[in-house]
N, C-alpha and C positions, 0 to 999 in steps of 0.2 A: 573449926572453921577458920584456921589461921589467925586467931585473935579477934575476929569479928564476933559480936554478940549474935544471938539467934535472930534478933530483930534487924540488926544491921545486914546480916547475910541475905535477908529477904528484901532489902532495899533494891531499888532499880540498879544502882551502881554496884551493889554487892552481887546481884545476879549477873550483871554484865561482866564483872571481873572474873567470875567463875568460868564464863565462856572463854574469855581472853586467856586466862592462865591454863585452861585445859585444852587449848587448841592443839589438834594433832596435825602437823604439817604434811603427813603422808596423804592427807585428803586432797592436797593440791595436785591436780592432774598435769599432764604434759602441756596441755593447752593453757591451763592456768599459770604454769611456770613461765611459758613463753609470754603470756600477756603481762605478767609482772615485770619481766625483763624489758619488755617494750616500754612500759611506763617509766621504769627506772632510767633507761637510756635516754628517752625523750626529755625527762626532767633534768638530767645532768647536762644535756646539750643546751637547753634554754637557760639554765643557770649560768653556764659559761658565757652565753651571749648577753646575759643581763649585767655582767660585771661592769662594763664601761658606762652604764647608764648613770645619769646624775644622781638619782635617788640612792644608788649604792655607794657612789663615791662620796657624797655628802655624809652618808651614814658612817663610812669608814673613817672620815675625818672628825667625827663627833667625839669630843673628849670622853674617854672611858670605854669606847667601843673598840675592841681588838687590842687594847693596850697590854693585856696580860699575855705572857708567853705560855703556850700550851701545845697540846698534841694535834689539834684539829686544823686541817687545811682550809684556808679560804680559797675556793676553787679559782683557777686561772691566775694565781699569784704564787709567790714563794712564802707567803705569810702563814704562820701557824700560831693559833691562839687558843683560848679556852673553847671547850665544846659549846658552851652557851653563846659566846660571841660569834663563833663560826656559824652556828645555826642562825643567828640573827642576820648576819651578812649574807650568807648563802641563801637563806630562805627569802630574803628580800630580792636578791638577784634572780631567783628562780621565777618570780612573778613580775619582774620589772618590765618585760616586753609583752606580757599577756599572751605568751606563745605556748603556754603549758597546757597539758591535757585537762579534760573536764568530763563531766557525766551529767546526763539528764536527771538521774536519781538525786545526786547531791545538789544540783543547782549551783555548782561551783567546780573547783579544781581539786581533784582528789589526791594527786601525787605530791604537790609542792609542800603540804604540811608534813610529809613523811621523809623525804630524801635528805634534806639538810641535817635534821637531827640524827637520823640513822647513820649517815656517813661520819658525822662528828663523833658519835658513839663508837663507830668502828675504829676510828683513829685512837680514841681514848682507851677502849677496852678490848681491842683485838677481835672484833666480830668477824666471822667468816662470810663469804658471799652468800651462802645458803641461809645463814641467820638473817641477813638483811632482807632477802627475798621473803622468808617466812614472816618476818615482822611487818613487811610492807603489805602482805596479804591480810594480816590481822588488822592493820590500820585501815585499809580499804573497807573491810567488812564493817568495822565499827562506824566509820564515817557514813556509810550508806544506811546503816540502821538508825543512826540519829536523824538522817535526812527523811527517812520514811516516817519517823515519829513526829516530826515537826512541820514538814511541808504540806501544802503550799503556803500556809499562813506565814511561817518564818521568813520565807523568801520574799513574799509579797509585802511584808511589813517593812522591809528595808535592811534587814541584817545581811551581812556578807557571809554566806555559809562556808566559804573556803577557810575563813578564820573562826567564826563562831562555832562551827561544827568540826572543822579541821583540827582544832586543838585537841579534841577527844580522840581523833585518829592518831595524832602525835603521841598522846599519852598511852594509848593502847599499844602502838607499835614499839615505843621505847620501853614500856613496862615489860612487854613480852621479851624484847631483846635483852633487857637487864635481868630477866628472870625474877622479877618481883613476885611475891606471893599474893594471894587473893586480897588479904587485908591491905597491903600497901598499894596494890593496884586500885582498889576501891578508894583509898584516901587520895591517891594521885588524881583520879577522876574528880573527886569532890573538890580538891584544890582548884582544878581547872575550871569548875563552874564559876568561880569568882575571878577568873583571868580571861575568860572568853570575851572577845570584842570584835568590832568591825562593822562599819556602816556604809551602805551603798552611796551615801551622800558624798563620799570621797572617791568614788569612781572617777577616772579621768585625771587623777592627781597622783603625786608621788606616794601619797598615804595608802593607796590601794595595795601596792606591793609590800609596803611596810606592815600591813595587816598580817601577811604570811610570815615574815621574819619574826614579828612580835609574838604571834600565836604559837609558832613552832618553838621559839625559845622558851615561852611560858610553859608549854606542854612538857618540854624536857626538864625545865626547872621543877615542875610539879612532881615529876618522877624522882628527881634527886631529893627533894624535900621529903617525900613519902618514904624513900629508902632510908633517910636519916632519922625517921621517927616523928615527923611533923604530924599535926592533927588537923582534921577537917570533919565536917558532918557527912557521914555516909549517906544520909537521906537528902543531900543538897540538890538532888535532881527533882524529886517529887514534893519537897517541902512547899508549904503554901507561899513562901517567899523564896523558893528555889528556882533553878534554871528554867524549868518548863513553864511555870506560871508567870515568871517575870519576863522571859524572852518571847513567849507566845501569848499567854493569857489562859485563864481557866476555860477548859473545854475545847481548846484550840490545838490539841496535840493528842497523840495516841502512843502511850509508852510501850505497847505490845512488842514492837520490833526490838526494843532494847533488852527485853527479858526472855524472849522466846529462844528455843534451841537453835543452834546454827545448822540448819538442815542443808542438804545439797540441793542445787549447786551453790557453792560460794559465789559471792558477787564478782570475784576475779574471773570467774568462768563465763560471765554474761557479756553479751555484745553491747555494753553500755559505756565502756571506758574509751573515750574518744580523743584522738590526737587532733591537734589543730594544723590545718594546712596553711593558715594565714595568721600573722602575728598581731591579732587583735581580738576583741571580745568574742567569746564563743557564740553569743546570741545572734551574731551577724554572719556567721560562716555560710549558712545556707543561702542567704541573699547574694553574697559574693559569688558563690559557686554558680548560682542561677545566672548572674550577669556575665560571668566568664563564658558559660555555655552559650548564652545568647549572642554575645559580641563575637565570639569565634565562629559559632555555627552560622550566623547570618552575615559575617564579614562586615560589621557595622563601622562606618566612618563616623567617629564621635563628633566631627564638625557638622554633620548633617542632623544631629539630634536636637530636637526642639523641646522635648519633655521627657523626664524620667519619673517613673512611678514605682514605689517600693511598698509591698505589703508584708508585714510581719505580725506574728501573734502579739497581742497587747503586752503580754508578760515579757517578751523579748524587746519590745519597742520602748518600754519605760525608761531604760537606762542607755539606749543607743540612739535615741532621737535627738541628735545634735547636728542641726543642719549646717552650721558654719563654725567648725572647730577653730579654736584660737591657739592651740598648742598641739604638740605631737601626741601627748597623752590623751587629750580630748579627741584627736583623730582616731585613736584606737577604740573609741566608743561612739563613733559617728558612722551609722549605717549609710548615710548620704555620701560621706567622703569615700568610704571603702568601695561602695558600689560604683561611684563615679570613676574612681581610679581603675577599677577592674574593667570598666567600659573603655576608658581611654587607652590604657596600656595592655589590656588583655592579659594582665598578670597583677599580682599583689605581693610585693617582696619586702624584705626587711628595710631596704633603703627608702621605701615609701612612708616610713614612720621615723624619718630622720630629718633634722634641719627644719626647713620651712616648705617641705614638699606639699603640704596642704594649702599653701598660698599660691601655687602655680596658676597662671592666668587661665589656662584651659580648664583646670579643675574648678576654679571659682566660677567660671561660666556654667559648667555643668551643675554645680551646687545651686546656682540661681534658678535652675529649671527643674530641680528635683523636689519631689514631694514624697512623704512617707506616711503611712496610715495603718491602723490595726486591721488585720484580716477579719472578715465577718465570722460570727460564731457558727453559722450554718450556711447551706446553699452550695452551689457548684464551686469547684476550684478549691485551693488550699484553705484549710481552716484550723489545722492542728498547731500546737505550740512550737513545733520544730519545722514548720512549713514556711515557704516564702514564695512570693510572686513578684517578679520584676518585669517592667515593660518600658519600651522607648517609643517615642513618636518621632518620625523623620520629617524633614522639611517638605516632603510631598504628601504628608498626611498619613503615611503608612504607619501602622502600629504593630510592633513585634513584641512577643512576650515569652517568658519561660517560668514554669512552676517547678518547685522542689518540694518533695513530700518527705517528712520525717527524717531529715538529715541532721544528725547530732554529730558533727565533726566527721572524722574518718574512723569508722568503727564497723563491726559486724561484717556484712558482705562488701562494704566499701572501705575496708581497712587498708592502711598503708602497707605496701610491700616492704621487704627488707631493704631493697635498693632505695625506695623513697625515704624510708626512715634514716638510712645512712646518709643520704643527700641532705636531709634537714639537719642531722647531727653535725655533719661536716661544715655546713653553712654557719651554724650557730657557734660551734666550738672554735672555729677559725677566728672568731673575734677576740679570743683570749689566749689560745695556745697554738702551737705550730700544727700544720696539716699532718705531719708524721705522727705527732702525739695524739691528735684527734682520731686518726685512723686506728692507732693502737688502742686508744681508750674505747672506741666503739666495739672493736672485736672482743676486748676483754669484758666489757659490760654485758655483751650479748652471750657470754659464757660465764656469767658471774658465779653460778653455783659451783664451778670447778675450782674456785680460789679459796683456800683455807687461810691464806694470809693476803690481806687487801693492800699491803704496802705498795706492791707493784701497780695495781689498778689505780690507786690514788696518785702515784707518782706521775702517771700520764696526764692527770688533771692539774698539775702544778706548772707554773711558768718556769721554764728552764733558764 
């Protein structure tokens, strides 16, 4: 059993490691391959866009961060540092704008825990494009299995799944890419149980994107440590003081998804990996979409609006009910601000989360007349956790409304087209690299499996 004892091999992490190490990449269909490349492209784009953000720049100036000379590129710059530091910086940048993809299963963002460490490993160890794709698919599968094991309690309790569960996706993807054996993969996962962290209390602050950089760096470090012979408890998942009991609580989890066979379809094949159309919290996307449809469809003059009402599922509203944001980061978690902006401008763009856009007089007037409330549990109209209902009342008493049902970002039948994906990538990447380099990067990433040497692909992501 690759050095594991018989008891250890039957642990939750031992069973999971067997599935990770035994994964057959030929199981990935053409559809799954495309879905993986879409997630990779989108994540690289938002990482480049996040580079100029204060949270990233402060991190880069922090003593000891990025000081080492190494092989791994800090995207959008000419700096190369250690794989661990590049992962920390790029990982934080990838979530800085909250513009990265997410899924209803994970209750968080599935791609950002994977891309920074995998590209750092590619620079360090010469991974091929196909190896990155295969490792990405493994990471997605593991993240979703953890989510199925611990949600909804884990999410509702206040943990940030992108970090607390994403770290296990990082370990799985990196361990697979590094070709760690079952024993070392198990130990890397066990190390990660003591490095997982991330609280929703820090949503709307610079610490939220730091969750991603920190957890991705920690996940990669866990793999390095395990590769070098470090020790950890293989039963750290199910131990009475292990991850499941400490993070969730006794009886508030189901470990079955972590140990069962990986049957088809893989999660990469499912229509649950959602791209963001708007650079803010995923829990608000459906309400924004509803208001855009209403404002455009009814040709509403925002100056005539006397009341705005927003209905979201209680689970979505808990961290987005911020009626008067006082910073750009808070605005990204204010359903009131984003819906008001969608009404006024009939659009929601990157510029709307810059400077003091949230303090504009027309916006503040709309915020003063906006209310948000949980959707009812039953009855007519939207009730689901990914539903939304928005309405406006005009100065003549007319009430206009729009409902959106089960909209989890842009996915499934509502997926982004290649042209829409390219437009978003170019908008994002243009904040850090030239338009020519961005165009070349997009085309290369969309054919990533064709590259045995990623030096050319990575060169497009560097500042010339």
